[in-house]
C-alpha positions, 0 to 999 in steps of 0.5 A: 451494496452502493445507495446513490443519493440524489443530487438534491437529498438533504441530510436528513434524507442522507442521515436517514439511510444511514440509520437504516443501514446500521438497524439492518446491522449492516454498515455505512461509509460515506463517500462524498463526490464533486457531483453525487453522495454515495453510501456503501454498505456491506455487512457479513453476507447476508442477502439484502433486497435492494427495495430496502433503500430504493424506496427511501427519500433522497436515493435515487438508486441502488447497485449490488457489488459484485466483488467479495471485496466492497470496499477495495472494488472498483465497484465500491470506489471507481475514482483512483485513491490518492494516499498521502505519505508524509506532509508533501507526496501523494501516491497515485497521481501520476508521479511515482512514488520512490522508497528506498532504503535498507532492509535493517536498521541495523546502526545510528550511521548506516541509516543516516548514510543511506536516509541522505543519500536516498534524499539525495537519489530523489526518494520520497521516503526511507524504508527501514526495518525496526522489527524483523520477523525471518524465517530462521529466530538465530537470524537478526531480528532488528533493533526494536524501539531503538532503530525506529528512534534513529528512522525518527532521526533521519526523518528529522535530517532530510525530511524523508517520511517514515516506511517501516513494518510491523509485527505484531498487533501489540506494536501498532501503538509503538510504530505509528507513533514513528512512522508514516507508513505501517508496512505489513510484511507478506509473511504477515499479510492475513495476520488477521488480528495485525490487519483489524489493528492498523485498520484502526488507526489513520497511518497509512498501510503497505499491504505485502502481498504474500508468498503464496497469496492469489490477488483476491487474497490480497484484496480480501486482506486490504479489505479488513483493513478498509473495513476497521475505517482506515481509507489509506491502503497502499498494495505491494506487489513484491513476488510470489512463490512458484517452482522457478529458484534461479530468482528469490520469488516470480515477480508477478508482472501481471498483478500490476495492470489486474490490480489496477482494474480492480481496484481503486487503491495504489500499487507498488512493486517490490523489484528486491524481494521478487528476485533477491539479486541487486544485478535484475532489481533495476530491470523489474522496476522499470518492468513494473513503472512500464506496468502501470505501477504507481511507485517502488519500493527498493532495498538500498545500502552502502555496504550490501557485503555488510549487512545484516540482513538481506544484502545480495538484493540491495542497491548501492546508492550510485546504483538507485540513483541511475534507477530514480533517473530511470523510473522517472524518464519511464514515467514521463515517456509513458505521459507524453503517449498520453496513456492513462493510469487508469485502466478502465478509461 
């Protein structure tokens, strides 16, 4: 539920509500806005009477939240949440966020070359895997901490913040020391121990939708992170597994406007994993921006045929540069038509 405080409520009255919430074994989440103070209340699902709070001094009203994902719901926070990436960029402010880089860090030469090219193209962040969860135990698993060090060097060279995957709870402190954005891959979307671990950091988290996950599943996974106190969550649609075999996955473009309606969290599209073929990546990226995505995350490699992983879906730097121009053109056209990025307005 949401407890709406009166504009005249004192700090003591707000603190009294917090204490009342905790006394009922519930968890308060303070949201301070320009016009009102709201206390979000979440618990273990047990019914709580509105009367437990409505008569408290300073309380204006109490609104139940119907969605199971309380903190991720627009019922809880109706405005779009703006999420920082590094010191100079914000996701969800109406400008498409462009994240580019290789599937995996393979060498110093490779990651520095890619970093310089995506920076020149206009990317806002550099992606690259140092730890790679692979279907086959014999496939390249990443360079580990050495890969993180190379990503940090690429950041020093270009100024681009780092987006990289964390695959286990015990790796969270290590990866958080190097990266601005902790990526949770599709295979780990319901790794609840990992979700709780990244939730205990204040690092921005990019949460990818699982291959067989519903939209509700994705939002409940985000709830695990939010419930631990980390409000910096970006959702990523990366295609789902269907009976279709022409592409690696089936891109759920529907998910973008649906998520925009259900949650205040930003939504980005991964057209690389969605299709598995570089020939389709640009078209899907353009579609995602037209559908209202807050950005894209695209795999880029200077020599895709030599890539250690996912070369078939990686764009060469020149194609990536053209894509960035196209994405920005689409975004500018939508702004010119004054199409709101908030579907509730």
